[in-house]
C-alpha positions as CSV (number, residue, x, y, z in Angstrom):
1,M,15.2,-15.3,16.7
2,N,16.5,-18.6,16.1
3,C,16.2,-18.9,12.2
4,Y,16.6,-21.1,9.2
5,K,17.5,-21.8,5.5
6,S,16.4,-24.3,3.3
7,F,16.9,-24.8,0.0
8,F,15.2,-28.1,-1.1
9,F,13.1,-27.5,-3.8
10,T,11.6,-24.7,-2.8
11,V,14.2,-21.7,-1.3
12,T,12.6,-21.5,2.2
13,F,13.8,-19.9,5.3
14,S,11.7,-19.9,8.5
15,C,11.5,-18.2,11.7
16,V,10.4,-19.2,15.7
17,L,10.7,-16.0,17.5
18,K,11.5,-15.7,21.2
19,A,8.8,-14.3,23.5
20,N,10.3,-11.1,24.1
21,A,11.8,-10.7,20.6
22,L,9.3,-7.9,19.5
23,P,7.4,-5.3,20.8
24,E,4.1,-6.6,23.5
25,V,0.8,-4.8,23.2
26,K,0.3,-3.0,26.4
27,L,-3.1,-1.5,27.7
28,I,-2.6,2.3,29.6
29,T,-6.2,2.1,29.5
30,S,-8.2,-1.9,30.6
31,K,-11.5,-0.8,29.1
32,P,-12.6,-0.6,26.7
33,E,-9.6,-2.6,25.0
34,I,-7.7,-2.8,21.6
35,L,-6.5,-6.1,21.2
36,E,-4.2,-7.6,18.6
37,V,-5.3,-9.8,16.6
38,T,-2.9,-11.2,14.4
39,G,0.1,-10.0,12.9
40,A,2.9,-10.9,10.5
41,Y,6.7,-10.3,10.5
42,S,9.6,-10.0,9.0
43,P,11.7,-13.3,9.8
44,G,15.8,-11.5,9.6
45,F,17.8,-12.6,12.2
46,P,17.8,-10.3,15.9
47,G,19.2,-6.4,14.8
48,F,19.7,-6.8,11.2
49,E,19.8,-3.8,9.2
50,S,15.9,-4.1,8.1
51,T,14.5,-5.0,11.1
52,R,15.5,-2.6,12.9
53,P,12.6,0.2,13.5
54,T,13.2,3.2,11.3
55,V,11.4,6.7,11.6
56,V,8.8,7.3,9.1
57,L,8.6,11.0,8.2
58,P,5.0,11.9,6.3
59,P,6.7,12.7,3.1
60,Q,8.7,9.0,3.0
61,K,4.8,7.4,3.9
62,T,4.6,6.2,0.2
63,F,3.0,2.1,0.3
64,S,2.1,-1.1,2.8
65,Q,5.2,-3.7,2.2
66,F,2.4,-6.4,2.3
67,G,-0.5,-6.7,-0.8
68,G,-2.8,-9.6,-1.5
69,L,-6.1,-8.4,0.9
70,T,-6.9,-5.0,0.4
71,A,-9.7,-2.6,0.8
72,D,-10.2,-2.0,-3.0
73,N,-9.5,-5.7,-3.4
74,S,-10.6,-8.3,-0.8
75,F,-9.0,-12.3,-1.3
76,T,-12.3,-13.4,0.4
77,I,-13.9,-17.0,1.0
78,E,-16.2,-16.8,-2.0
79,E,-13.6,-15.8,-4.8
80,Q,-11.2,-18.4,-3.3
81,K,-13.9,-21.0,-3.7
82,K,-14.7,-19.7,-7.2
83,I,-11.3,-19.8,-8.0
84,K,-11.3,-23.7,-7.2
85,E,-14.5,-24.0,-9.2
86,E,-13.6,-22.8,-11.6
87,K,-10.4,-24.8,-11.3
88,N,-12.1,-28.2,-11.6
89,K,-11.0,-29.1,-8.2
90,S,-12.7,-31.9,-5.8
91,V,-12.3,-30.6,-3.0
92,L,-14.7,-27.4,-2.4
93,I,-14.5,-24.8,0.6
94,K,-18.4,-26.1,2.2
95,N,-18.1,-23.2,5.0
96,S,-17.6,-19.4,4.2
97,V,-16.1,-19.0,7.6
98,N,-13.7,-21.4,7.7
99,L,-10.6,-20.5,8.8
100,F,-8.3,-23.0,7.8
101,T,-8.8,-21.8,3.9
102,P,-5.3,-20.0,3.6
103,R,-5.6,-16.1,3.3
104,P,-1.9,-15.3,1.7
105,I,0.0,-11.7,2.5
106,C,2.7,-11.3,0.7
107,G,4.9,-8.7,1.6
108,A,8.7,-7.4,1.8
109,S,11.6,-9.0,3.3
110,S,14.6,-8.5,5.0
111,Y,16.2,-10.5,3.1
112,Q,17.6,-9.5,-0.3
113,N,15.9,-10.5,-3.7
114,T,13.5,-12.0,-1.6
115,L,8.7,-12.3,-1.1
116,N,8.0,-13.0,2.0
117,C,4.3,-15.0,2.4
118,F,1.8,-14.9,5.6
119,D,-1.2,-16.4,6.0
120,L,-3.8,-14.3,7.7
121,N,-6.4,-17.0,8.2
122,K,-3.5,-18.2,11.0
123,N,-3.0,-16.0,12.7
124,G,-0.4,-14.3,10.2
125,L,1.9,-17.6,10.5
126,Y,5.0,-17.3,8.0
127,L,4.4,-19.6,4.9
128,Q,7.4,-18.9,2.6
129,S,9.8,-16.7,0.3
130,Y,9.9,-17.0,-2.8
131,P,13.2,-15.4,-5.2
132,I,12.5,-12.0,-7.0
133,P,14.4,-9.6,-8.2
134,G,15.4,-6.8,-6.3
135,A,13.4,-5.9,-2.9
136,V,9.6,-5.5,-3.1
137,S,8.2,-1.6,-3.9
138,S,5.5,-1.5,-4.7
139,T,2.6,-3.0,-2.8
140,P,2.2,-6.6,-4.2
141,I,-1.0,-7.4,-5.6
142,F,-3.7,-10.6,-5.9
143,Y,-6.0,-10.1,-8.5
144,D,-8.1,-12.6,-10.9
145,N,-5.7,-15.4,-9.5
146,H,-2.7,-13.7,-10.6
147,W,-0.3,-11.5,-8.4
148,L,0.9,-8.3,-10.1
149,I,5.2,-7.2,-7.8
150,G,7.3,-4.1,-8.6
151,T,10.6,-3.9,-7.6
152,T,13.9,-2.0,-6.9
153,K,15.3,-2.9,-10.4
154,G,12.6,-2.0,-12.5
155,Y,10.9,-5.4,-13.0
156,L,6.7,-5.8,-12.9
157,L,5.9,-9.4,-12.8
158,K,2.8,-11.1,-13.2
159,T,2.6,-14.2,-12.1
160,Q,0.0,-17.2,-11.4
161,A,-1.2,-17.7,-8.1
162,N,-1.2,-21.4,-6.9
163,P,-4.6,-23.1,-6.0
164,D,-2.6,-26.2,-4.4
165,N,-0.1,-24.4,-2.4
166,K,-1.7,-21.9,-0.9
167,Y,-2.7,-19.8,-3.8
168,L,1.1,-18.3,-3.0
169,P,3.0,-17.4,-6.2
170,Q,4.1,-19.7,-8.7
171,L,7.7,-18.9,-7.8
172,G,9.5,-21.8,-7.0
173,K,12.8,-24.2,-7.9
174,E,11.9,-23.2,-11.7
175,N,12.8,-19.5,-10.6
176,T,15.5,-19.1,-8.0
177,S,18.1,-17.9,-11.1
178,L,15.6,-14.5,-10.0
179,W,17.1,-14.9,-6.8
180,G,20.7,-12.8,-5.6
181,H,24.0,-12.3,-8.1
182,Y,23.4,-14.5,-11.1
183,S,19.5,-12.7,-11.1
184,R,20.8,-9.4,-13.1
185,K,22.4,-11.7,-16.2
186,Y,19.4,-13.2,-16.1
187,M,16.4,-10.4,-15.9
188,N,18.6,-8.7,-18.7
189,L,17.5,-11.6,-21.1
190,F,14.0,-9.2,-20.6
191,R,15.3,-5.7,-21.4
192,L,15.0,-4.3,-25.2
193,K,17.9,-3.7,-27.0
194,T,18.5,-1.6,-29.5
195,I,19.8,-2.1,-33.0
196,Y,20.4,0.0,-35.9
197,K,20.2,-1.0,-39.2
198,D,22.3,2.0,-41.7
199,S,23.1,5.8,-40.8
200,N,20.0,6.4,-43.1
201,N,17.2,4.5,-40.9
202,I,15.6,5.5,-38.1
203,Q,17.0,3.5,-34.8
204,S,14.2,0.6,-33.9
205,K,14.2,-1.9,-30.8
206,T,14.3,-5.8,-31.1
207,D,11.7,-7.8,-30.6
208,S,12.3,-9.1,-27.9
209,Q,9.2,-11.4,-27.5
210,N,10.8,-14.2,-29.1
211,I,13.6,-13.8,-26.0
212,I,10.9,-13.3,-23.6
213,Q,9.2,-16.7,-24.3
214,L,12.4,-18.4,-24.2
215,T,12.6,-18.0,-20.8
216,L,9.5,-17.3,-19.8
217,D,8.9,-21.6,-20.8
218,G,11.8,-21.8,-18.1
219,T,10.1,-20.1,-15.6
220,P,6.5,-21.7,-14.5
221,G,3.9,-19.4,-13.3
222,L,5.7,-16.5,-14.8
223,K,3.0,-14.9,-17.2
224,W,5.4,-11.6,-17.9
225,V,8.1,-9.4,-16.7
226,Y,8.0,-5.2,-17.6
227,T,11.6,-4.3,-17.2
228,N,11.4,-0.6,-16.6
229,S,15.3,1.9,-15.7
230,A,13.4,3.3,-12.6
231,K,12.1,1.2,-9.4
232,F,8.0,0.6,-9.7
233,I,6.6,2.5,-6.6
234,G,3.1,2.8,-4.7
235,T,0.1,0.8,-5.0
236,P,-1.0,-0.3,-8.7
237,I,-4.3,0.1,-10.2
238,I,-6.0,-2.6,-12.1
239,A,-8.7,-2.0,-14.3
240,N,-11.1,-1.9,-17.3
241,N,-8.6,-5.3,-18.1
242,S,-5.1,-2.4,-17.9
243,V,-2.7,-1.8,-14.7
244,Y,-1.8,1.8,-14.0
245,V,1.1,1.8,-11.7
246,L,3.9,4.7,-10.8
247,S,7.7,4.7,-10.8
248,D,9.7,6.4,-8.8
249,S,11.0,8.9,-12.0
250,G,7.5,10.8,-12.4
251,Y,5.7,8.3,-14.8
252,I,2.7,7.1,-14.8
253,Q,2.5,3.8,-17.3
254,S,-0.8,1.5,-18.1
255,F,-0.3,-2.1,-19.2
256,D,-2.4,-4.8,-20.9
257,W,-3.4,-7.4,-17.8
258,N,-2.9,-10.1,-20.0
259,T,0.6,-9.8,-21.9
260,G,2.0,-6.8,-20.1
261,K,2.3,-5.1,-23.1
262,L,2.9,-1.2,-22.1
263,A,0.0,0.8,-23.6
264,W,1.5,4.4,-22.4
265,A,3.5,6.2,-20.4
266,V,3.1,9.8,-19.3
267,R,5.5,11.7,-17.5
268,L,4.1,13.7,-14.5
269,A,6.6,15.4,-12.9
270,P,9.3,16.2,-15.2
271,D,11.1,18.2,-13.1
272,L,13.4,15.7,-10.9
273,N,12.7,17.7,-7.8
274,L,9.4,16.6,-8.2
275,K,7.7,14.2,-7.2
276,L,4.6,11.9,-7.6
277,T,3.0,10.7,-4.4
278,S,2.7,7.1,-4.8
279,N,-0.1,6.6,-2.3
280,S,-2.7,8.4,-4.1
281,L,-3.3,7.0,-7.1
282,K,-6.9,5.9,-6.8
283,M,-9.4,5.5,-9.6
284,Y,-12.5,7.7,-9.4
285,N,-15.6,7.9,-12.1
286,N,-13.4,6.8,-14.9
287,Q,-10.5,9.3,-14.1
288,L,-6.9,8.7,-12.3
289,V,-6.5,10.8,-9.3
290,V,-3.1,11.3,-8.4
291,G,-1.0,14.0,-6.2
292,N,2.4,14.7,-6.3
293,D,4.5,16.6,-4.2
294,L,3.5,20.5,-4.7
295,G,-0.2,19.9,-3.3
296,M,-1.6,19.1,-6.6
297,L,-4.5,16.4,-8.1
298,L,-4.3,15.3,-11.3
299,F,-7.4,13.8,-13.0
300,L,-6.0,11.7,-15.8
301,N,-7.9,9.9,-19.1
302,P,-7.2,6.1,-18.2
303,S,-7.3,5.5,-22.0
304,N,-4.6,7.6,-22.9
305,G,-3.0,9.9,-19.5
306,H,-3.8,13.0,-20.7
307,I,-4.7,16.1,-18.1
308,L,-8.2,15.7,-18.3
309,W,-8.0,18.9,-15.2
310,S,-5.9,19.7,-12.3
311,W,-7.0,20.9,-8.9
312,Q,-4.4,23.2,-6.4
313,I,-4.2,22.6,-2.2
314,P,-3.6,25.4,-1.3
315,E,-1.5,26.7,1.8
316,A,-2.8,27.5,5.1
317,N,-2.4,31.4,6.1
318,E,-0.4,33.1,9.1
319,T,-4.0,33.5,10.8
320,Q,-4.8,29.7,10.5
321,R,-1.7,29.1,11.6
322,E,-1.7,29.8,13.9
323,A,-5.1,29.1,15.5
324,N,-4.5,25.0,14.5
325,Q,-1.2,24.5,16.1
326,L,0.2,24.5,12.1
327,P,4.4,25.5,12.1
328,A,5.1,29.1,11.1
329,G,5.9,30.0,7.1
330,S,5.3,28.3,3.6
331,D,4.6,24.1,3.9
332,K,7.7,21.9,4.8
333,F,5.6,18.9,3.3
334,A,2.8,20.7,0.5
335,G,2.6,17.0,-1.3
336,I,-0.7,15.0,-1.3
337,I,-0.1,11.9,0.7
338,A,-2.5,10.7,1.8
339,A,-5.1,9.3,-0.9
340,P,-7.9,10.7,-1.1
341,L,-11.2,10.0,0.1
342,L,-13.7,9.3,-2.5
343,L,-17.2,9.8,-2.1
344,D,-20.1,10.5,-4.2
345,N,-19.7,13.9,-5.1
346,G,-16.6,14.5,-4.4
347,L,-13.1,14.1,-2.7
348,V,-11.6,15.0,0.5
349,A,-8.2,15.4,0.1
350,S,-5.0,16.8,1.8
351,N,-1.8,18.5,1.3
352,A,0.8,16.9,4.2
353,E,0.9,20.0,6.5
354,S,-1.7,22.6,6.3
355,M,-5.0,22.2,4.7
356,T,-7.8,19.7,3.9
357,Q,-10.5,20.5,1.0
358,F,-13.3,18.6,-0.3
359,I,-13.5,18.9,-4.3
360,S,-16.2,19.2,-6.3
361,T,-15.9,16.9,-9.3
362,G,-18.6,18.2,-10.6
363,I,-17.9,22.1,-10.4
364,K,-14.2,21.3,-10.3
365,S,-13.8,23.3,-7.2
366,S,-13.6,23.0,-4.0
367,V,-16.2,22.8,-1.5
368,W,-15.1,23.8,1.9
369,S,-11.5,23.9,3.2
370,Y,-10.3,23.9,6.5
371,P,-6.7,24.2,7.7
372,T,-5.1,20.4,8.9
373,G,-3.4,19.0,6.7
374,S,-3.1,14.9,6.9
375,V,-1.0,11.8,5.8
376,A,-3.4,9.3,6.7
377,E,-6.7,9.0,4.3
378,A,-9.7,11.0,6.2
379,K,-12.6,8.5,6.8
380,L,-17.2,9.0,6.8
381,W,-18.7,8.8,9.5
382,Q,-22.4,8.9,9.1
383,N,-22.1,12.6,7.8
384,N,-19.0,13.5,9.0
385,I,-15.6,13.4,7.8
386,I,-13.0,11.7,10.0
387,L,-9.1,13.6,9.8
388,G,-5.9,13.0,11.1
389,S,-3.6,16.1,11.3
390,T,0.1,16.0,10.9
391,N,0.2,18.0,13.8
392,G,-1.1,14.8,16.1
393,F,-4.7,15.9,16.1
394,V,-8.7,13.8,15.7
395,I,-10.7,15.7,14.2
396,S,-14.2,15.9,12.9
397,L,-15.8,18.0,10.5
398,N,-19.5,18.6,8.9
399,K,-19.0,16.6,5.6
400,T,-21.9,19.7,3.9
401,D,-19.6,22.8,4.4
402,G,-16.6,21.8,6.6
403,S,-17.4,22.9,9.6
404,L,-16.0,21.5,13.2
405,N,-18.0,19.4,15.1
406,W,-14.9,18.0,17.8
407,K,-11.0,18.2,18.1
408,T,-9.1,16.1,19.9
409,K,-5.7,16.1,20.7
410,I,-3.2,12.7,21.2
411,A,-0.1,13.3,20.3
412,L,1.6,15.1,23.1
413,N,5.0,14.9,21.0
414,M,3.6,16.4,18.0
415,S,3.7,13.0,16.5
416,P,1.7,12.3,13.0
417,V,-1.7,10.6,12.9
418,M,0.0,7.9,9.7
419,S,-3.2,5.6,10.0
420,L,-7.0,6.3,10.6
421,F,-9.8,3.5,11.1
422,I,-13.8,3.7,11.4
423,T,-14.8,0.4,12.9
424,K,-17.6,-2.3,12.7
425,S,-18.7,-0.8,15.6
426,N,-18.1,2.8,15.2
427,L,-15.3,3.5,17.1
428,I,-12.3,5.6,15.8
429,L,-8.9,3.9,15.8
430,A,-6.7,6.1,15.1
431,A,-2.3,5.6,15.1
432,L,0.5,7.7,15.5
433,S,3.7,7.3,13.9
434,N,5.7,5.4,17.2
435,G,2.8,3.5,17.6
436,E,0.4,4.0,19.8
437,I,-2.8,3.2,19.4
438,F,-5.9,5.1,20.3
439,M,-9.7,4.6,20.2
440,L,-11.8,7.4,19.8
441,D,-16.0,7.9,20.4
442,P,-16.9,9.3,17.2
443,Q,-19.5,11.4,18.4
444,N,-17.4,13.1,20.9
445,G,-13.5,12.9,20.4
446,K,-13.4,11.0,24.0
447,I,-10.8,8.7,23.9
448,L,-11.7,5.7,25.2
449,A,-8.5,3.6,25.3
450,Q,-5.0,3.7,24.1
451,T,-1.8,1.1,24.2
452,Q,1.3,2.1,24.3
453,S,4.0,2.3,22.4
454,I,4.7,-0.8,19.3
455,G,7.0,0.3,16.5
456,E,7.1,2.9,14.4
457,V,4.0,2.6,11.5
458,N,4.5,2.7,8.0
459,G,0.8,4.1,7.3
460,E,-2.4,1.7,6.9
461,F,-2.5,-1.4,5.2
462,F,-6.4,-3.0,5.0
463,S,-9.7,-2.3,6.9
464,G,-12.5,-4.8,7.6
465,Y,-11.2,-8.6,7.7
466,D,-12.8,-10.9,9.8
467,S,-12.3,-9.6,13.3
468,S,-9.8,-7.6,12.3
469,E,-10.9,-4.0,12.3
470,A,-7.3,-2.0,11.5
471,C,-4.2,-3.5,9.7
472,I,-0.9,-1.2,10.3
473,S,2.0,-1.5,8.2
474,F,4.9,-1.1,10.5
475,S,8.2,0.2,9.7
476,Q,10.2,-2.9,8.2
477,N,8.5,-5.2,10.3
478,G,5.4,-6.7,9.1
479,F,1.9,-5.6,10.2
480,R,-0.2,-6.2,13.1
481,C,-4.3,-6.2,13.1
482,F,-6.3,-5.0,15.9
483,Y,-9.8,-5.0,16.7
484,A,-11.3,-2.3,18.8
485,K,-13.5,-3.9,21.9
486,A,-15.8,-0.9,23.4
487,K,-17.2,-3.0,26.5
């Protein structure tokens, strides 16, 4: 891999990949086929520490390293056209399937204090790198023509997207102070400072709005910055003009989307050894749903963060463990790692190791249980729930009563299923942690095709993008998108 840096006007990195720099998808079964459609990769030097694959264990699955186009907030051609119309641009998108329209994805970089961006409509073409204070620690969100980015140094930034520059974050040459050695000194200007009037008055914090505004005036595009004592994690939710996001210190926080003002903060995991599982934050029936390391789902009031009710997913008993090839003894990974599958009358959630339940939000109780844990979000196919287990099985259950339809083992070494998709052609694509991808028939669980290992999988990214049917996030190496060819 040959890379160079340029520091003229905007800070960019460019890389030319050698033909053998990355593993290629090689089919074991020729027909049907699993075809790679596009992909984007971290442009670090070969052997650079953050470009080396790392083993991702179930409890380490936290968030997609890239964002912008997601299942919940797809950045469609129609949305881009609407944005341009609102900006009174003279040239409008006339063809809704124009593949030359940029569709940016931004996320993790092998370089410190850097955000990398790629273009999905040009086969994951690397576009540009931008300065940010710290590494990406939450999934970057594109919403309302803006980007929301959380970093490892505890900053949450909202910055404009630039329609004149491929809808990329407006973080150019004016923001180089966010980068490198001087970023800490610069970002300290945003932190609230405590002042003391006299011994009889309660201490108060300075109104730092003026200093923040003064700083933002020199950074075009940057709308607001919030500073936190711990890094932001997971995938934020934007709803009802509010931002909901988790922090590594066990808090869930709500911000005003327009101003960045903190509305409320609730510590849901007060024990230092107890963590919120950042992949499980969802909005369901105007309730926030979040899981923790103990296998408990918490349902919160989004207006104040108060817990409305909770549900504990139990562990499997010894008989169930033996029958389903689960580890003996109590669960080592009981946390709710997988995002819950949201349905009309409830949700399907799993602890990581030994139990999946259909939970009715009406009666606030479980309807059925099946002794298999999961770190991949369950999927709905017809009236069936498709699961990918942590011990390497793909399983189909009846949605109504949880009875078993079929069960197929795809991992010889008991590797966890990290990603699970139902394709447009009604096929299952399942990815193991080691990067093997399997195509299965959802009617009977028959394996139709598989690939060789292509790198350590961090989790599913999104599905249903044009010809792509499964986009998978790889540990430190970007993402790759695949298409299931049935015939």
